[in-house]
C-alpha positions in Angstrom: 7.2 -34.8 -11.0 8.4 -32.8 -14.6 6.9 -29.8 -14.2 8.1 -26.3 -12.9 7.3 -25.6 -9.3 5.1 -22.7 -10.4 2.3 -24.9 -11.5 1.7 -25.3 -8.1 2.1 -21.8 -6.6 -1.3 -20.4 -5.2 -1.7 -16.8 -6.9 -1.6 -15.2 -3.3 2.1 -16.3 -3.6 3.7 -12.7 -4.2 6.7 -13.2 -7.0 8.9 -11.5 -4.8 9.1 -14.5 -2.1 9.9 -17.0 -5.1 13.0 -14.2 -6.7 14.3 -14.2 -3.2 14.7 -17.9 -3.4 16.1 -17.9 -6.2 18.8 -15.5 -5.3 19.8 -17.3 -2.5 20.1 -20.7 -4.1 21.8 -19.4 -7.1 24.4 -18.0 -5.2 24.9 -21.7 -3.4 23.0 -19.9 0.2 19.7 -22.2 1.4 16.6 -20.4 2.0 14.1 -20.8 4.6 10.4 -19.4 4.3 6.6 -20.4 4.2 5.0 -21.2 0.8 1.3 -21.5 0.0 0.9 -24.2 -3.0 -2.1 -24.9 -5.0 -3.7 -28.4 -4.8 -4.8 -29.7 -7.5 -8.6 -29.3 -6.2 -7.8 -25.7 -6.6 -7.5 -25.7 -2.4 -4.5 -24.3 -1.4 -2.0 -25.7 2.0 1.1 -23.9 3.7 4.5 -25.5 4.3 7.8 -24.1 6.4 10.2 -24.9 3.6 13.6 -25.0 3.8 15.6 -25.4 0.1 19.4 -25.7 -0.1 21.6 -25.9 -3.5 23.7 -28.9 -3.1 26.9 -29.0 -5.1 29.9 -30.7 -6.6 33.4 -28.8 -7.7 31.8 -25.5 -7.0 28.8 -26.7 -9.6 25.3 -26.5 -8.1 23.8 -29.7 -9.4 20.3 -30.2 -7.4 18.4 -28.5 -5.8 16.4 -29.7 -2.2 13.4 -29.1 0.0 12.3 -29.9 3.3 8.9 -29.2 4.3 6.7 -29.4 7.4 3.6 -28.4 8.3 3.7 -24.7 10.2 2.4 -23.3 13.0 -1.0 -21.4 12.6 0.7 -18.3 13.9 3.1 -18.5 11.3 0.9 -18.9 8.6 -1.0 -15.6 9.9 2.5 -14.1 9.9 2.9 -14.9 6.7 -0.3 -13.9 5.5 0.3 -10.5 6.5 3.4 -10.1 5.0 2.9 -11.7 1.6 0.0 -9.2 1.5 1.9 -6.0 2.1 4.4 -7.3 -0.3 1.8 -8.4 -3.0 0.8 -4.6 -2.9 4.5 -2.8 -3.8 5.3 -2.5 -0.3 7.9 -4.1 1.7 7.0 -4.7 5.3 9.5 -2.9 8.2 11.0 -6.5 9.3 11.8 -7.0 6.3 14.2 -3.9 5.7 16.5 -5.1 8.7 19.7 -6.5 8.4 19.7 -10.2 8.9 21.4 -10.1 12.0 21.0 -11.9 15.4 17.9 -10.3 17.6 20.2 -8.5 19.9 22.3 -7.1 17.2 18.6 -6.0 15.8 17.6 -4.7 19.2 20.9 -2.8 19.8 20.6 -1.0 16.5 17.4 0.3 17.1 18.0 1.3 20.5 21.1 3.4 19.4 19.0 5.1 15.7 16.5 6.4 18.7 19.4 7.2 21.1 20.5 9.2 18.5 24.1 7.8 18.5 
């Protein structure tokens, strides 16, 4: 309590992930993603986090986060993505527009069809 959140951020967490989180929150949008935190004994733990800004009269006055225990599959996927981000590369799936799956597949099919 009373300390910045980055006190518990694990060094494996790419800064780009937190930049994305804050960009969303400061624009009044919620953010959802996997976060690797450091415990006081130096070990780590993963959470599946949903953070959202709370506003009143168009002014953000608080941020709230709900965190749950992620599945092993989601942790493995996040580890791969965060390793790629830490190397300064962006994974292909993050380059795709944030749309519904059916729309992404339609766009990819159109690209391969030469449309």
